[in-house]
C-alpha positions as CSV (number, residue, x, y, z in Angstrom):
1,M,-36.3,21.2,-19.4
2,K,-39.5,22.3,-17.9
3,F,-40.0,21.5,-14.2
4,G,-42.9,22.3,-11.8
5,P,-46.3,21.5,-10.5
6,V,-49.2,21.0,-12.9
7,S,-52.7,19.4,-12.9
8,P,-53.0,15.7,-13.8
9,K,-54.2,16.6,-17.3
10,E,-51.4,19.0,-17.9
11,A,-48.9,16.4,-16.6
12,I,-49.6,14.1,-19.6
13,G,-46.3,13.6,-21.5
14,G,-44.2,14.6,-18.5
15,V,-42.3,12.5,-16.0
16,A,-43.3,12.2,-12.3
17,V,-40.5,13.8,-10.2
18,H,-41.6,12.3,-6.9
19,A,-43.3,9.1,-5.9
20,I,-46.9,9.5,-4.8
21,R,-48.7,7.2,-2.4
22,Q,-52.3,8.0,-1.4
23,S,-54.5,5.2,0.0
24,S,-54.2,2.4,-2.5
25,F,-52.9,4.6,-5.3
26,V,-49.1,4.4,-6.0
27,L,-47.2,6.3,-8.6
28,K,-43.5,5.6,-8.9
29,K,-40.9,8.4,-9.4
30,G,-39.9,8.6,-13.0
31,T,-43.2,7.3,-14.4
32,L,-44.2,8.8,-17.8
33,I,-47.6,10.3,-17.3
34,T,-50.1,9.1,-19.9
35,P,-53.9,9.6,-19.9
36,V,-54.3,6.5,-17.8
37,E,-52.1,7.9,-15.0
38,A,-53.7,11.3,-15.3
39,K,-57.2,9.7,-14.8
40,A,-55.9,7.7,-11.9
41,L,-54.5,10.8,-10.2
42,E,-57.8,12.6,-10.5
43,Q,-59.7,9.6,-9.1
44,A,-57.3,9.6,-6.2
45,G,-58.2,13.2,-5.5
46,I,-54.7,14.6,-6.4
47,K,-54.9,18.1,-7.8
48,Q,-51.3,18.7,-8.6
49,I,-48.2,16.7,-9.5
50,V,-44.6,17.9,-10.0
51,V,-43.4,16.8,-13.4
52,A,-40.3,17.3,-15.6
53,R,-40.7,17.7,-19.3
54,L,-37.9,17.6,-21.9
55,E,-37.8,20.5,-24.4
56,D,-36.4,20.6,-27.9
57,G,-32.6,20.2,-27.7
58,D,-32.7,18.3,-24.4
59,V,-31.1,14.8,-23.9
60,S,-33.0,12.4,-21.6
61,E,-31.2,11.1,-18.5
62,D,-30.8,7.5,-19.7
63,I,-29.5,8.4,-23.2
64,A,-27.1,10.9,-21.7
65,A,-25.8,8.6,-19.0
66,A,-25.3,5.7,-21.4
67,G,-23.6,7.9,-24.0
68,I,-21.1,9.3,-21.5
69,A,-20.4,5.9,-20.1
70,R,-19.8,4.3,-23.5
71,V,-17.3,7.0,-24.4
72,I,-15.3,6.8,-21.1
73,A,-15.2,3.0,-21.0
74,G,-11.9,1.7,-22.3
75,E,-10.3,-1.7,-22.6
76,G,-11.7,-4.4,-20.3
77,I,-14.9,-2.5,-19.3
78,H,-18.5,-3.6,-19.8
79,V,-21.2,-1.0,-19.9
80,E,-24.7,-2.0,-18.7
81,K,-28.0,-0.6,-19.9
82,A,-28.8,2.8,-18.3
83,F,-31.8,3.1,-15.9
84,T,-33.2,6.0,-13.9
85,G,-30.4,8.2,-15.2
86,R,-27.7,5.8,-14.0
87,C,-25.3,3.8,-16.1
88,N,-22.9,1.4,-14.3
89,L,-19.6,0.1,-15.6
90,F,-18.2,-3.3,-14.8
91,A,-14.9,-5.1,-15.1
92,A,-15.0,-7.5,-18.1
93,H,-12.0,-9.5,-16.7
94,P,-9.8,-9.4,-13.6
95,G,-7.1,-6.8,-13.5
96,I,-6.0,-3.4,-12.3
97,L,-8.3,-0.4,-12.6
98,V,-6.4,2.4,-14.4
99,I,-7.9,5.8,-13.9
100,D,-6.6,9.3,-14.6
101,R,-8.0,11.3,-11.6
102,D,-7.7,14.6,-13.4
103,A,-9.9,13.2,-16.2
104,V,-12.5,12.2,-13.6
105,D,-12.4,15.6,-12.0
106,Q,-12.7,17.3,-15.5
107,L,-15.8,15.3,-16.3
108,N,-17.4,16.1,-12.9
109,R,-16.7,19.8,-13.5
110,V,-18.6,20.0,-16.8
111,D,-21.9,20.6,-15.0
112,E,-23.5,19.8,-11.7
113,S,-26.1,17.8,-13.5
114,I,-23.5,15.1,-14.4
115,T,-21.7,12.9,-11.8
116,F,-19.1,10.3,-12.4
117,A,-17.8,8.1,-9.5
118,T,-15.2,5.3,-9.6
119,L,-13.3,2.9,-7.4
120,P,-9.8,4.0,-6.3
121,A,-7.2,4.1,-9.1
122,F,-5.0,1.0,-9.4
123,K,-7.4,-1.1,-7.4
124,A,-7.3,-4.8,-8.2
125,V,-10.8,-5.8,-9.4
126,A,-12.5,-9.1,-10.2
127,E,-14.5,-10.0,-13.3
128,G,-18.0,-8.6,-13.0
129,E,-17.1,-6.1,-10.2
130,M,-18.7,-2.6,-10.6
131,I,-15.9,-0.1,-11.0
132,A,-17.7,3.1,-11.9
133,T,-21.1,4.8,-12.4
134,V,-22.4,7.7,-14.4
135,K,-25.4,9.4,-12.9
136,L,-27.5,12.2,-14.2
137,I,-29.1,14.3,-11.5
138,P,-32.0,15.8,-13.4
139,F,-34.3,13.9,-15.9
140,G,-32.5,15.5,-18.8
141,I,-29.8,17.9,-19.8
142,E,-29.2,20.4,-22.6
143,Q,-27.5,19.1,-25.7
144,G,-24.6,21.5,-25.3
145,I,-23.9,20.2,-21.8
146,Y,-24.1,16.6,-23.0
147,D,-21.6,17.4,-25.9
148,K,-19.1,18.9,-23.5
149,A,-19.3,15.9,-21.2
150,V,-18.8,13.5,-24.0
151,E,-15.8,15.5,-25.2
152,A,-14.3,15.5,-21.6
153,A,-14.9,11.7,-21.3
154,R,-13.3,11.1,-24.7
155,Q,-10.0,12.7,-23.6
156,R,-8.8,9.8,-21.3
157,Q,-10.7,6.6,-20.9
158,I,-10.6,4.4,-17.9
159,K,-9.6,0.8,-18.4
160,I,-8.8,-2.6,-16.8
161,M,-5.3,-3.8,-17.4
162,P,-5.2,-7.6,-17.2
163,F,-2.8,-9.3,-14.7
164,A,0.3,-10.4,-16.6
165,V,2.0,-12.6,-14.1
166,K,0.8,-16.2,-14.0
167,R,3.7,-18.3,-12.6
168,V,4.8,-17.4,-9.0
169,G,7.5,-18.8,-6.8
170,V,7.3,-18.3,-3.0
171,V,10.1,-18.6,-0.5
172,S,9.8,-18.2,3.3
173,T,12.9,-17.7,5.5
174,M,12.9,-19.4,8.9
175,L,14.3,-18.6,12.4
176,P,13.9,-20.4,15.7
177,G,10.5,-19.5,17.2
178,L,8.7,-19.2,13.9
179,A,6.0,-21.9,13.9
180,P,5.5,-23.8,10.6
181,K,1.8,-23.2,10.8
182,V,2.4,-19.5,10.4
183,I,4.1,-20.2,7.1
184,D,1.4,-22.6,6.1
185,K,-1.2,-20.0,6.6
186,T,0.9,-17.4,4.8
187,V,1.2,-19.6,1.8
188,Q,-2.6,-20.4,1.8
189,V,-3.5,-16.7,2.0
190,T,-1.1,-15.9,-0.8
191,R,-2.4,-18.8,-2.9
192,E,-6.0,-17.4,-2.6
193,R,-4.9,-13.8,-3.5
194,L,-3.0,-15.0,-6.5
195,A,-5.9,-17.1,-7.7
196,R,-8.1,-13.9,-7.9
197,A,-5.5,-12.6,-10.3
198,G,-5.4,-15.7,-12.4
199,A,-2.0,-16.7,-11.1
200,S,-0.7,-19.8,-9.2
201,I,2.2,-20.9,-7.1
202,I,4.5,-23.2,-9.2
203,A,7.0,-23.8,-6.4
204,E,7.3,-23.1,-2.7
205,R,10.5,-23.2,-0.6
206,R,11.4,-22.7,3.0
207,V,15.0,-21.9,3.9
208,Q,17.1,-20.6,6.9
209,H,17.2,-16.9,7.2
210,S,20.7,-16.5,5.7
211,E,22.0,-14.7,2.6
212,P,23.6,-17.8,1.0
213,A,20.5,-20.0,1.5
214,L,18.1,-17.4,0.2
215,K,20.3,-16.5,-2.8
216,A,20.4,-20.2,-3.8
217,V,16.6,-20.7,-3.6
218,V,15.8,-17.5,-5.5
219,E,18.0,-18.6,-8.3
220,E,16.3,-22.0,-8.2
221,L,12.8,-20.5,-8.4
222,L,13.8,-18.3,-11.3
223,S,15.2,-21.3,-13.2
224,L,11.9,-23.1,-12.7
225,G,10.2,-20.3,-14.7
226,S,8.8,-18.1,-12.0
227,E,7.7,-14.8,-13.4
228,L,7.4,-13.4,-9.9
229,V,9.2,-14.5,-6.7
230,L,7.6,-13.5,-3.4
231,I,9.9,-13.5,-0.3
232,F,8.4,-13.8,3.2
233,G,11.1,-12.9,5.7
234,A,11.2,-14.3,9.2
235,S,12.8,-11.0,10.3
236,A,12.0,-7.4,9.3
237,I,14.5,-5.7,7.0
238,A,16.4,-3.0,8.9
239,D,18.7,-1.8,6.2
240,R,19.5,-2.2,2.5
241,R,22.5,-4.2,3.5
242,D,20.4,-6.7,5.5
243,I,20.1,-10.4,4.6
244,I,17.2,-10.2,2.1
245,P,18.4,-7.2,0.0
246,S,21.9,-8.7,-0.1
247,A,20.6,-12.1,-1.3
248,V,18.6,-10.4,-4.0
249,E,21.5,-8.3,-5.2
250,N,23.9,-11.3,-5.1
251,A,21.4,-13.3,-7.2
252,G,21.8,-10.6,-9.9
253,G,19.0,-8.2,-8.9
254,E,18.8,-4.7,-7.6
255,V,16.8,-3.0,-4.9
256,E,14.8,-0.3,-6.6
257,H,13.0,1.0,-3.5
258,F,13.1,0.3,0.2
259,G,10.0,0.8,2.2
260,M,6.4,1.5,1.3
261,P,3.9,4.0,2.7
262,V,1.7,1.4,4.5
263,D,1.4,0.3,8.1
264,P,2.8,-2.2,8.8
265,G,5.5,-1.5,6.2
266,N,7.1,-3.7,3.5
267,L,10.1,-3.7,1.3
268,L,9.7,-3.9,-2.4
269,L,12.5,-5.5,-4.4
270,W,12.7,-5.6,-8.1
271,R,15.1,-7.9,-9.9
272,G,16.6,-6.2,-12.9
273,S,17.2,-8.7,-15.6
274,A,16.7,-9.2,-19.3
275,M,13.8,-11.5,-18.6
276,C,12.1,-8.7,-16.5
277,R,11.4,-11.0,-13.6
278,C,10.9,-9.4,-10.2
279,L,11.2,-10.3,-6.6
280,V,9.1,-8.8,-3.8
281,R,9.9,-9.1,-0.2
282,L,6.7,-8.9,1.8
283,A,6.3,-7.8,5.4
284,A,4.2,-9.4,8.1
285,R,1.1,-7.5,7.0
286,A,1.1,-9.7,3.8
287,R,0.3,-12.7,6.0
288,R,-3.1,-11.1,6.8
289,R,-6.1,-10.7,4.6
290,R,-6.5,-6.9,5.3
291,T,-4.2,-3.9,5.4
292,A,-4.6,-1.3,8.1
293,L,-3.2,2.0,6.8
294,T,-1.9,3.1,3.4
295,G,-0.5,6.2,1.9
296,C,-0.4,4.9,-1.7
């Protein structure tokens, strides 16, 4: 690609690298210079203009950005038309963004002229949300560089995995001093979060903070067809032998992991069964709309 300052007449066929504003004359960055623009530049008293001009074997910025984006876009991703060397990728449906960070790094290492940015891996995204963008820095790149980028993008695509769980049961344990309005708010916040994932609460129960009571209601919610059971405990879990883990295990489940790298923390409980249903005990942070710190 040729790049540099030339006279208005010599600029014909090139692309304006910078915007030009002089008196009433305005030329936008990226404008293709035709005889009309060249004459207007001369009439405005402009002697030189910096242009970029593709050479044989070069790929224009829009074609390159669109080509790379189409290759790296996997299931559940919509690619929009490229403009000014940028091609944006959007979620075609709600779900979880699955990205191989090594693949992203590999594409970005092909050449400094090509950049690929994404949302964090495993982020929950909504339909129509922009999840990634391919941007070409110059106005064009060599065919060889483009081919390398396409090959790197082809190795591992990014994709949106749709939410599988649709039917959710919710149980809150109660202790003296826990106001009902706190539970009401918790259920409402949870309902809103689930709706964004295309899921809904099919049953909600409130029981005393005891192992027998919790075990019974967990079994009930599962029998009603809950694919996921969310447990909001009135008291934090101090040990695997505490009330909530014990209730889960006595209901036929198992605790696969205790504690998560977030602040405030939570306890994740997965119920091992032939029907692959799961239970999750959520900490107080789940009652809020935002998380403070995370190490995930």
